N, C-alpha and C positions, 0 to 999 in steps of 0.2 A: 270402692273398688274390688272386684273380686279377686279370688287370690287361688292360683292353681298349683297343685301341688303334681309334681314331676315324680317318677318311676322308671327305673330301668326296669328294662323286658325280661320276661321271669329267666328267659335263658342266657341271660347275660352272664358270663365267664369272670368270677374275680379269683386271681393268680398270684400270684411269687413269681424270681425269676432268679437262677443262678447260673453260673459258668463251671465246669468240668474242675479245670485249675483255681478256684475260687474255694473251693467245697470237696472235694473227692479226696487231697492228701496223695503226696509220696507218686505225684506222676513225674519220675525222674528220668522218662524219657523223651521229652520235649524240650522248645527253645527257650521256655520261659522257665524251666527249674535250671535249665544250664547257664542264662541270662542274672538270675537268682545270686550263683554263686559268685560273682564278678563284683569286686568291689566296683562301690559307687551308685551302682543300679541302682538302689531299693534303697529307700529312705531307711536310716537306721540300720542298715544292713539285712533287714528281716526278709527269711523266707519260710514259702508257704508250707512248707515240712506235712505234717498231718491233717492242716485246713481244718475242715470241719468233720474230717474221718467220713464222709460218704462214703468211703469205697469198704467202710467197716460199716460201724454199727450208728455213727451219725445220720442217716438217710433217714432209718424209720421213726428213728427220732425226729426228725425235722417234718416228716411226713405227717407225725403224726399232732405236733403242732401246727401245721395247715391246714390240716382237716378240723383241728378245735377250732380256727376263724374262720369256716365255713369257706375255706379258699374250694373252688370249681374248679381249678385250672396250674399247672405249673410250668412253665419253661426252664428246659434243661440243655445241655451239651453234650455232645458223643466226642470222646477226647480220643481224636484219630489215632494217638501216639501207643494209646491202650490196644483198641481194633488190631491196628496195621504197624508193629513195633518195631519192624524193619519191612523195609521193601519186597513188595509181594506176599509177607507169610503174614496168616490172618490169625486173629488170638480169637478161636471158640468161648475159650472160657471167659472172656471179657465180654461180649457177646451175651452170653448165657446169662452175667452178672446185670447187663442193660435192660435185660427181657425179665428180671426179678424185681428190678426197681421201677419199672413202667408197669408190673404186674401188680405189684405193693399199690402204686396211685390208682390204677384204674379198681382196686377191691376199695378204696376211702373216697370214689366217686368225683378224683381229682384227673382231669383229661390233660394228658400229655403235649405240651411242643418241643420237641426237639430241634436245637439248633446244631447245626451240624460242621460250624467253621466257629469257633468264639477267640481268637487272636491265635492259637497256641498251633506249632507245626511242629509235626515228629521229627528228633532231631537228625533225621539220615535224610529228610527232604530238605530240613535248613543247610544242612550239607552240600545240597545238589544245586543251592541259590532259590530254597522256597518259591516265594510268590515273584521273586525277579527275573524268571524263564517260563516261554512258553511248555513247557514240561509238564508244569504241575497243572496244568488245565487236565489233561487224559487224567493224570494220578488223584484228582480230587475228583474226576467221575467214577472212578474204579471205587474209591473209599465210599463216593455216598451211595453206587448204584450198592456196595454189600450191606449196606447198614439198613438200606432200606428196605431189601429183600428179607433182612432177618428179625426186621421188626415192625413190617407194616404192618399186620395184625393188630398191631396195640396202638398205632400213631397214626394221622393222617394228616399231621399238620405240620408243616416242617419249614424252618428258616433256613435257607440256606449258607449265608455268610451274615456275623454279625458287624455291622459298623466297620466296614471297608474303609472310609474315608478315612476314620478316627486310624485304624491300623496302618494306611499310608500315613498322617502326619505323624503319629506317634514314631512309626520308627525310620521316616525317610526324610523327613521337614523338619530338622531340628532347631533351626534356626526360626521357621514359621512357628515351632510346638514351645519356643523361649516366651511369647507373650500371654501364655496360659502359665501362671507363678503356680498354679496347681500341679502342671505337669512338666517338669525339670526338662533341660537338656537331657538326652540319652535315655527317655522314658521307655519305650520298647525296642525291643531284640529285631533289628541287628543293630541299630545303634549308628542308623546313615544320613547324612547329610547332600542327597542327590535329586534335584528335580527331574532329572530325566528319569532315572531309576523309579521316583517316586511314580510318573505318567506309566511307568511301564508297568508296575505293579499293581495302577489303579486298572488299565487295562486286562489285564490276567485273573484277575478279581472279578470283574464284570465278566469273563469272558467263562470262571470257572461258574460262577453265578447261574448262567445262561444254560452251559452245557448241566448243570446238575437240575436245574428246573425240568428241562426236557427229559433227562432219566429218569428221574423222580415218575415224571407221568407218564412215560413207558411203563411203570414197575406197576402203578399205583393209578390209575384214569382217577380213580375220586379224590387224590389226593388236592390238597390246598398249600400251596407252596408260595414263600415271599421272602424278602430280603429285609436287612431291621439296620438300617441307619443310622449313624450319631446325627442328630439334625441341633444344627445353634441359629438361634434369633441373631442378626446383626445387625445393629440400628448404631446411625452415626453420631458419632458424638457430639457434633454440630449441625445440626439437620441443613443449618443455613449454608453450612460450607460443601461447593460440589467436592473438592479433593474428598472431604468426608464422606461425602454419600457415593462417592465414584468406590471406593475402597472397602464401604461396605456391600455395597451390590457386588462388588468383584469376589471377595470375602463366599457371600452366599451363592454365585453362581460356581465357584471351584468345591465348596465343600458340600453344599446342600443340593443344588441342582443336578451337579455331571450326574449322579446314580440316580435321578427322576428321569433324565433325559435318557439316561442309558437303557432303562427298563421298561420305558411305556414307549419310546421313539426309538431306542436301537441307535443311539445318538451319543457317542461319548466326545465332550467340549473337551479344547485348550485352552491354556492361557492366551495364546496367539496359534493365526491360522488356522484352517481348515478341522470343521469335526470329524471324527473317525464314523462311518456307518456301520453298525452289523446287523444284519436281518435275523441274524439267530437269538438277538439282545430283546428285541422289541417285543412287548407285552409278554414280558415274561414275570410277570408278577401276580397271583393271584389275591392277593391283603398287601399290604405295607406293614412293617412295624418302624412303630417311631422310638425311637429313645431320645427323650429332650433331657437334659440338663440345667442348660443355664443359658441368657441373656448377655450379648457382649454390645460394650458400646467401642465402635472401632472412629479412631481416629488418623489421618492421614501422618504419615511418619515424614521426619526430615531427609531418609532416604529415600527417595522415589519408587526405586525398585529392588526390587530381591530377588534372585535370578530369574527374572521375567514377570512380578508378580509383586504386587502393590505389599508395601508393607507397612500393616496400620501396628497400632498402639494399644494396647487396652488400659482405657481410665477407669478407675475407681468414680462412681456416681452416688457413692454413699447409702446405697439398695440394701436392706437387711441381707444378709447370707449365711446358708448353711454352714455345717461343719465343715466343709470341704470347700469355701469359699464360692460357692454357687450362688448366684443371687435369685 
């Protein structure tokens, strides 16, 4: 039998990824920093603090490591609360700092990809209701336009929003969230449990994505713009059970397919009732980011409905798990 050796194409990009709040340190002006200060929100009461000191010397050290590992790309996020610390007030020094980071990456032949929203919001925006209010859409567009106009000569790969589906599940669907023991109740700010708010936030984030997509292409026609949902594989615990198959399909539809339908077909699905169609959302991805962590086996619950959604229970099938209990 002939053997075949497969190769990645010469221009294939090998890279790593970070989020600003994970690595920069002392992001004291966003809602996650405020959330960390509250009791019971973070395991062991830990706080991000200085993090990896990317706003200091840590960035250059880590980029040296990336280059040594032959990385040719890096995905990083821009912290909104640094760029716009108060509503309508821009921090040019922060923009210059991000410019120097991108230049440093380019000098190492590492291509930047920028995420424009990676979970955190400025405190002033959170106090206005964050993504719960439609007012966020033009505010996000204004922020995106400022960043792209300032950095477009150094970056042409953009992700509008990281994991909008997990932002909603973590912050607004705490009962659903409890199915994953790795993410206990109250894991994301604002720590609410309200299905109607969850649907509203989903709508606003998708509208924010569409508005950002069009704004970026106005400012940088050759840019490549995408979104990066959190995808999960939902399999029925008992494939012969119609109820298990039903709740697994429903979880896939509401967690995975809603975003895909929105950015390709311009349709936002609903647990019940008619889908909402928004023309500006249709075909608003040049590429799709895929964040994948785990498979879940889904079993129907004795409580058939939870706020209008079938409530699944996750069971352990004895599969090998990583440090974070991911299959």
